[in-house]
N, C-alpha and C positions, 0 to 999 in steps of 0.2 A: 642306664646308669651303671658305672663300674662298682666293684666291691669297695674300692677305696672311697668312693663317694658315699656309699652307704655307711662306712665306718665313720666318716666325717660327720654325717648327719646324725648318727647315733650318739656320737660324742657331744654334738651341740645339744641334742635332746637331753642327755643325761646331766649335762652341766647347766642347763637353762634354769633360770629362776622363775620362769613363767610357767607355773603350774595352774591348771584349771580343774574345777570340779566337772563332773559329767554334765550337770545342768548348764554350766557356763559354756562348755564346748558345744552342747546341743544348740543353745541359743545363738552362738556365733556362727555355726555352720549352716543353719537354716535361714540366715539373713541373706539379703540380696547379694549378688555376685560381686558387685563393685565395692562392698563394704569391707572386704577382706584384703586390705592393701597395706603393705609395710611402708612406713615413712623412711626416707633416706637419712643418713647420719648428718648430712649438712643441714637438712631441714630441722632436725632435732636440735642441733646446736644453735641455729638461728632463732629458735623460739624458746631456748632454754631460759632466757631471762624473764620470760613471762610466767609468773606463778599463777597456778590455776585457782580460780575462786568459784565459790558456789553461786549458781544463778537460780533465780526463781523459776520453777517449772509450772507455769500456770496456763499456758496456751492449750486450748482444746482443738479438735479437728475443725469445728465450726469457725472458731476465731482465726485459726491458721488459714482456712480457705478464704474467709472474708478479707483478711489483710492481703493475701497473695492475689486474690481476684481484683482487689482495689488497685494494686500495683500494675496488674496486667491490662485491665480495661479502663478506658478513660478517654482522652482526647482523640485517640486513634479511631474511636467509633465515629467521630465527626468527619474524618477524612476517608473512611472506607468507601463511601459512594464515589469519591474522586479516584480511589484505587481501582474500582470497577471500570471506570471510564478509561483510565490509563492503560490497563492490561486487558480488559475484556472479561466477560462473565466467566467463561470456562477457565481462562488462565489464572484469574485471581482466586478462584475456588481451589485450583490445583496448588497454587503457591501457598494458600492458607493451610491446606491439609498437610503439605510438606513441612511447613514451619511449626505446625501443631505437634507433629511427631518429633521433629528435631528439638524443639523447645522442651517438650516433655522429657526426652531422653537426657538432655544436658542439665535440666533442673534436678532430675533424680541423681545424676552423677555428682553434682555438688552436695546434695543431701547425704549421699553415701560416703563421700569423703569427709564430710562434717561428722558423721557418726563414727567413722573409723579413727579420726584424730581428735575426738572431742575432749580427751584428757589433756591435750596440749593447747586447747583454745581457751582464752580468757575472756575475750569480748564477743566471740561468736559473730565475726564480721567476715564479709567476702574476702577482703584483702588479707586478713589474718590467716584464713585458710590457704590462700595462695602462698603466703610466706612459709607456712608449715610444710606444704607439699612441694613447692617449687623453689624455695629459697628466697633470700633477701632481695636479690636483683629483680626477680619477678614481682616481689611485693612492692618495690618502689614504682615499677611500671604500673602495677595495678592501682596504686593510690592515685597516680597522676591521671590515669584513664578514668577512674571512678569519679574523681572530682570534676573532671570535664563533663562526665555524664550527668552527675547530680546537678551541677550548676546549669547545664543546658536544659535538662528536663524541667527543673523548677522554674527557670526563666520562661520556658514555653508555657508552663501552667499559668503564670501570672499574665502573660500576654493574652492568652485565650480568655482568662477571666475578664480582663479589661475589654477585649473585643466583644464579648457577649453582654457584659453588664452595662457598659457606657451607652450604647444605643437605646437600651430599655430605660435607663435612668433619664436620658435626654428626652424621651417621649413623655415620661411622667413628671419631670421637673423641667425647669428652664434650661435649654441646651447650653446656654452660655454660663450657667451657674457652675461654681467650683464643685458643687456636690455631684455634678454630672461629668466631671473631668477624670481622665485616666489617673492623674496624681492622687485625687481623693480616693478612688477605688483601690489604688495600690496601698495607700496608708491604712485604710479601713481593713482590707483583707489581710495585709501583712502584719500589722501591729495588733489588731483586735481579734483576729481569728487564727491565722496561720502561726504566728509566734507563740501564743499560749498553748495551742495543741502540740506544737513541736517540743514543748518542755516535758511532755509525758515520758516516763522512763523507759518503756518497752512497748513492743508491738501489742501485747495483750491489752495494755491501757488504751490503745487506739481502736480496739475491736468495735466499740459502739459507733464511733464516728465513721469507721470504715464501712459498717453496715449501712449507715445513712448514705454514704458515698455510692455504694453499689446500687442501692435503691434509686438514687437519683439518675444514674446511668440507665437503669432499666426503664425508668419513666421517659427519659429522652429517646431511647431506642423505640419505645412503644409509640411515641408521637410520630417519629419518622416512618415507622412501619404502617401506622394508621393512615398517614397522609399518602404514602405510596400505594397502599391497597385501595384507598378511595379513588386515586387517579386511575388505577387499573379497572376498577368497577365502572368508572365513567366512560373510559375509552375502549374497554374490551380488549380484543386481541390486537388491535392496532397499537397498543402500548408496547408490544414486543416486536414491532416491525424491524426488519433487518437493517433499515437505514437509520434506526434510532438506537437499537441495542445490539452490540457487537459481542460475539463469543470470544474472539481473539483479535486484538489490535495488531496491525502490521507495521508499527513504528517503534522507535527506541523508547517510547514512553512507558513500555512495559517495565523498563529498568526502574522507573520511579516507584513502582509498586513494591519492589523487593525491600528497600530500606523501611518503607512504611509498615510492611508486615512484621519485620523484625522489631521495630520500635513498638508497634502496637501490642504484640504478644509477649514482649520481654518483661520479666519480673525476677531476674536472676539475683539481683543484689539483695533481695529480701529473703531469699531461701535460707541462708545460713543463720541469721539471727532468729528467724521464725522457728527453724528446727531446734535451735538451742533453747528456746523457751517452752518446748513441748516436753512433757514428762516421759520418762523411759517407756512407760506402758503405751503411750500414744505414738511415739516415734516410729515404730514398725509399720504403722498405718499411714505414714506420710505419703506414700505413692498414691493413696486415694485423693489426697489434697492436690497433688500435682496433676493427676489425670482429670479430676473434676474442674480444676482451674483452666487448663489449656483447652479442654473440649467445650466447656460452657462459654468461655470468652470467645473462642473461635467461632462457635455457632452464632453468638450474639453479633459479632462483627459481620459475618456473612449475611445474616438476615437483614440487619440495618443497611448494610452497603447495597444489597440487591434492590430493596424497595426505594432507597434514596436515589439510586442510579436510574431505575426505571422511570421515576417521576421527572428527573431533571436531565438525564442523559449527558450530552456533551456540554451543556451549560452548567453542570454541577461544579461548585467551588470546593476548595480544599477544606473548608468548614461548611458542611451542608446546611447548618442552621442559618448562615448568612444568605442563603438563597431565598429564605422566606421573608415576607413583609414584616416590618416591625409592628404594624397595627394588629397582627393576628395574636389574640390573647393567649391561645394555647401554645403558640411558638414562643411568645415572650416568657411564659412560665417555664417552658423547656429550656430556654437559654439561662434563666436564673438557676434552674436545677443543675444544669451542667456547670455553671459557675460554682455552685455549692459543692458539687462532686470534686472539682479540681482543688478547691480550697481545702477540703478534708483529705484529699489524696496527697497534697503537698507534704504534710508531716511524714507520711509513709515513705515518700521519695527522698526526703531530707535525712531520714534515719541513718542510712548507710554512710552519708557524708559525715555525720557527727561521730559515727563509730570509727571512721578513718582518722579523724582528728584525735580521738581517744587513743587509738593504737599508736599514732605517732608520738604522743606524750609518753606512753608506756615505754616505747623504745628509747626515747631521749633521756628519760629519767632512770633507765636501767632497772626498772622494777614496776610492780603494779601500783598505780596511783588511783585511789578510789575517786570516781566522778563526784563532783559536788554540784549543787544547784547553781551556784554562781558560775562555775565553769561551763555548765550546760547552757546557761542563758547567754554567755558571751559567744559561744560557738554558734548557737542558733541565730543570734542577732547578726553575726557576721555573714552567715549564709543567706539569710533573708535580705540583708542590705545589698549584697553583691548581686543576687538574682533580681532584686527590684531595680537596681541601676541598669543592668543589662536589658531588662524588659523595657525601660524607657529609651535607652540608646538604640536597641535593635528590636523594633516592634513587629518585625516580620516573622510570624510563627513558622511559616513553611521553611524559611532559611534555617532557623534554629533546629527544628525537628529533622530536617533533611540531613544536616551534618551529624547530629547526634545518632540518628539511625544508621548511617553508613560508616561511622567510625567507632566511637566508644561503645555503642550498643553491640556491634558485631564482635568486638574484642572481648567484652565482658560476658556476652551470652554464649559465644561459641569458641573464641580463641583460647581462653584460659582453661575451660573444661577439656578442650582437645589436648592441650599440653599436659594436663593431669592424666589423661588416658595414656598418652605416649610415655609419660614417666612411669606409670604403673606397668605398662608392657615391658619397659626396660628392666624394671626391678624383677618381674617374674622371669624374664628370660635369663637374667644373671643369677638370681638366687634359687629359683625353682620352687619356691613356696611363698605364701603370703605372710604367714605369722609363724612364730617359733613353735615347733611341735610340742604338744602337751605330753606329760608323763602318762603312760597307760594306767587305766584304773579298771577295777573289777566291776561286774554287774551286781545286782542286788543280792544274788546268791553267793557272792564271794568268789566267783570264777570269771575268767575272761570269756567274752562271747565267742561262740564257735565261728570259724571262718566260713563265709558263704562259698568259698572256692573249693576247699577240701575237707571241711567239717572240723578242722583242728580247733581246739580250744586252748592250746598251750601257748598263749601269747597273742592271739588275735585281738587287738585292742579296740577300744570304743570307736576309733576313727573309722576303721573298716566296717564296723557294725552300722555306723550311721550312714556310710556310703551305700550299703546294700539294703538298708531298711530293716536289718536283722534285729531281733530282740525288741521289736516294737518301736525302734527309733525311726524318725521320719527320714525318707529318702532325700538326699541332697542332689544338687546339680550345679552347673556353672562353675564359678570360682571355688566354691566349697569342694566340689568333686575334684577339681584340679589340685587343690591343696592336699586332699587325701592321697591322690595319685602320686604327687611329687614327694610326699613324705611317707611312702608306704614301707615302713619298717616296723617291726613289732618285737616285743620282748616275751620270752617264755615265762611261765610261772616258775617260781623257785622250785627246783627239783629236790628230791629226797636228800641229796648230799649237801644241800644248802647253796648250790651254785645257780647262778642266773645265766641262761643262754639266750642268744639273739639269733634271729633268722630273718631272711629277706624274702618277700613274696615277689618273685620275678614277674608274675602276671601283672601285678599292679604297677611295678616299675616300668614295664614296657608301655602299658596304656598311659602311664603318667607322662612319659616323654611325648607321646603323640598328642595327648590332650593339651599339654603345655604349649607345644609348637602351634597347634591350631588356634588356641586361645590368644596367644601373643600376636599371631598374624591378623586375627580379627580385630583386636584392640588397636593395632597399628593402622589398619585400614580405616577404621572409623575415625581415629584421631587425625590422620593425615587428610581425610576427606573434609573434616570440619575446618582444619587449618586452611586448606585450599579454598573452600567456600568463603571463609572469612576474608581472605586476601582479595578474592575476586569481587565480593560485594563492596569492600572498602574502596578499592581502586575505581571500579565502575560507578558505584553510587556517588562517591565524592566528586568524580569528574562530571557526572551529569548534573549534580546540584550546582557546581561551580559554573557550568555552562549556562544553566538557567538563570543564575543570579547575575551573570555578566550580560547576557542577551536580553533578559526580561526586565 
């Protein structure tokens, strides 16, 4: 960096109105690397009409994990034995591990961007974050994709509820009775259970029902694992014969497992509102929620899928519970529990759709309009009505989830986070730092900390002290270190003649350029890889699903 660049940076620092205390800077620098991102001017102008409002901060780690796990685990667990058959045991395990890592990373990216831009967020929704970071055009695309995803997911939920509940009711009641029909199940579940639960104002209010939903899935998984282990105990090693259980399939059916993994593990729409409802003291521990959700749900999927596949092998259906006889009491209870889970998970899936409607109203009215119970009821009734109609007109759940998993889920889970990473890389490459430099402050003794490079104390400010871990400050890394490198200029103490002198630490400037270039290259590589994967899965997955629908 040339001397003129240093002068420009010094000028921006001295004229900046962004001054922070030492504690504020410490907390910001030891945050995760992706949280230190500057928003663009266009993003700021696009969201300027949204006035910030205070949100209740009630969510705990447990309630956040429960709600996120409810969104991640669900009907996908019924299809994972089919995924094992489509891809093979070894291949589906590898695919699941890959998407556990990718999902965990992109979930944390969204949380970090929400933390960085939380002062500009009014509704704490996925699409609002897209608007703040990427602009209004990206926001409009996000709203369209999100609505397709919410409608498709909720439609599939209702289809599965009917598929599971109707045969059981037909056994207990007259099969020709209206009480055992799909229409009756739709009305009861939609109006008496789903609609009232969807009126709850926030995710924290859904914590108890989400806990029941997760417990229901665990019970269903336990039934499938128990039946599979009983089959293995009865047949011994022959249950794993090579002509029954395949490690890797040699057909294009492997492609069918990819959208299934993405749809099954996806819960990205719920991250932003969940993060917004967590208190500032709990938000730094949100990575615990992310890691716990993706690992526990992935393990549950693999365990259930393996035992279900070993029992049924090539005859396994896309809904493993339909492989069992209706007269089996344990299986009938499992079906009802899964129906209960989907019913309770429906409001969690509906929540982002309602947030999208709220944000559209905010933009149309050019200001913040407080949500009312009447408006919430109308919005929820509209979504429940549309999904119910689609569930009657398109009763094939594999068709619905196939298209959702290979289109909207890919775009929302990986596409937009990838664009955010590329936007951040561009900003860092252009600007050289993430946030406006803070004014230097003294330590507790009234002096500037000594430089770890040459021992100087005449101007080595708190940023360099934090970088080195000097004076008891925690050592930083990643984006925080890059921020320090890129703005490595310091101010001397006021001398005896009352003059303030400036100097530049060339060692930090040189390392700053290298660190910035390396970091930008890495961010661009990750972002472009996610974009490429999203395009590939969307094209191939959609093509395979269309082919199956036409030929099947």
